[in-house]
N, C-alpha and C positions, 0 to 999 in steps of 0.2 A: 503493499500500500505505500509505504514512504518512497519505494523507486518510483510509481505511478504519480504521486504527487509532485514529485522533484521533476519529474519531466515534463508535468504540464505546466508548471511555472518557469522553468529553465528558458533563458532566453539566446536566440543566436540570430546574429545579423539584426538585432533590435526587435524580433518577433518571438513572443513566447509561444509555449507548446499548445495552449489553448486557443491562441488564433490560428496556429497552423493547423488545428484540429479543424475549427470552423472553416478556414479555408478550403480542405480537401472535403468538407462536406458539402460546401457550396459549389464546386466542383462537381461532385456526383450527383447533387440535385439538377444542375444545369445538363450533364449527360444524360439523365434519366428524362428532363425534358425533350431532348433530343430524339430519345430513341423511342420512349413511348409516345412521343408526339406524331411520329412519322410512320406509325402504321406496323402491323404485323408484331408487336410487342409481346405477344404470347410465345415469340422464339428467342425474344431478350434473354442473354444470361449473363450472372455477374461477369464476366469474363469481357463481354461487349461493355458495360459499363465503366469499367475501369479504363479500358483501352481508350473509348472516347473521353474519359476526363485525363487521361494522362498520368494514371496513378496504378499502384501495384494492387491486387487483390485483397491484400492483409488490410490494407486501408478501408477497404469498402465495409469488413466487418467491425471496424473502426468504430462507426457510426451507424449503421445498418444491421437488423438482424439477417433481412432476407430481400428479395426483390419486392415484395409485397410493403414490407417496412418502408423501402425508398418510393415505392409509387404512392404512399400516403403523404410523403412529405414533398414530394413533386406535386401533388394535386393540392396540397394545403398552401403551398407557395404560391403557386397561381392563382388560387382563388382569394389571397390576400392581395396581390397584386390589383386583381379585378376590383375587389371590394373596396380598396384604398380610393382607385380612382373614380370609382362611381361615389364614394363618399366624399370625395375633394370637389366633384363637379356638381353636386346638389347643394343650391340655396340655402344657406343655414335657415331664414325664415322666407318662407313663400306661402301665400295665401290660395294660391292657384295648384290647386292637385294635379290637374292633368298636365301642366308646365314642368311640373316636378317629375312625374312620370316619364314625360318626353324626355329631359335631360337623362334621367335612368337609362332607359331603353337605349339612347343614341350613344353613350358614353359604353354602355356594355356592347355595343354590335361594334363600336369603333374600337375598341381595346381587342376584343376577340378575333375581329377579322384583321387586324393588324399583325396578330400572331395567330395563324390557324391550328398552330399545336395544342394552344389552350381549347380550341374547340374538341378535338380528339380527346385529350385529356379528361374533360369535363362528361361529354355528352357520346362518348363512343367507349372507351376503354376502361373509366370509371362505373359505365352502367353495363358491363359485361358485355359489350356488344364486340369488342375487338380479340375476343377469347380468354380475357383475363377473368378470374372469379368477380361477380359483382357486389363484393362484401360491402361496398357504400351505398349501393342502389338506393335504400330508403333513406339513408341521410341525405344524399344529394336533392333527391325530389321533394324531401322536407324543406331543406336550407332553401333551395331555388323558390318553391312556393312560399315560404315564409316571407321572403325578400318582396314578392310580388303584394303581397297583403300589406307590408309594411310602405310601399313607395309612396302611396298619396298623404302619408300622415308622417310627422314627425315621431308620435306615440309608436311604441312597439305593440304589434298585435300578434299574438300568439297563433300558431294555427290552428292547435285544436279547442282554442277558444273562438275561433271564428264561427257564425253560420255555415251548415253543411252547403249551401248553395254557393257561397263565397269561397271556402275550400275547394268546392269541385271547378269554380269558375278560374281559381288561381292555377290549380294543377294544370286545366287545359291549355291556359296560357305558359306558363313555364314550357309544359311538352311541346306545344306549338313552336316555341321559340327555338327548343333544342334541336327539333327535326329540321326546322328551317336552317339553323345554322349548319348542322350536319352537310346537308345537302349544298348548300353554298359552298363549303370547305371541301367539297368532293366533284364540286364542278358540275353537278346536276342542275342547280339553280343559277341560270345566268342573270343575277341582278348586281346593282351595285349595293354596297354596304347602306347607303343613303336610303334607296330603295326598299332595303330589306327594313331598315329602321321605320320609315314612313307607314310600310303594312304593318309591323308591330305595334306602333302607336295606335292604328286605327282599330286594331284587332282588340288592343286594351279597351278602347271606347265603346267598342259592341259588346264586350263582355259586361260593362256595365259594372263593374267592381265600384264599390262606395270609397 
């Protein structure tokens, strides 16, 4: 234990052991984004990840127990990027609910279409459509649907506390958005991100969510 603590705090070239571990972890997450986000992730091996990251295999297990553990970290890192951009774009105070929803949808579409790997991570791989276990399926649906219910209001609305009809509308909208984004990313749907955003804003209006 003493040796581990010593190596973690030891400084080489002005960088501590903890900082080196964090940097290696960052490289592994970036490699995971590249490989999990490019399709065919069911064939990805630990060896592929460390080669992409420019590391050796022992450093993989320094931060992650297995590929599923890495995938969870990649997912959460991408989700944090998306949610922070949406949060920064939404006006702090706004009495126009539709305007606020429009900002959220357009920021979401712009962020995801700027990096289509995120679309695959969220809506293909994490949902089990790419051959990976769908261990996060329920979590993702609840998370996305909960965001839909919160968009018009600064007050948090818990999914399970919303009326059943509102829950169904929110699930329908989040499901439609994910399928449209996947179709766009795969080249099936030939529209611009702006056109996609316009359609989703209109769809939100037609669902008549409060």
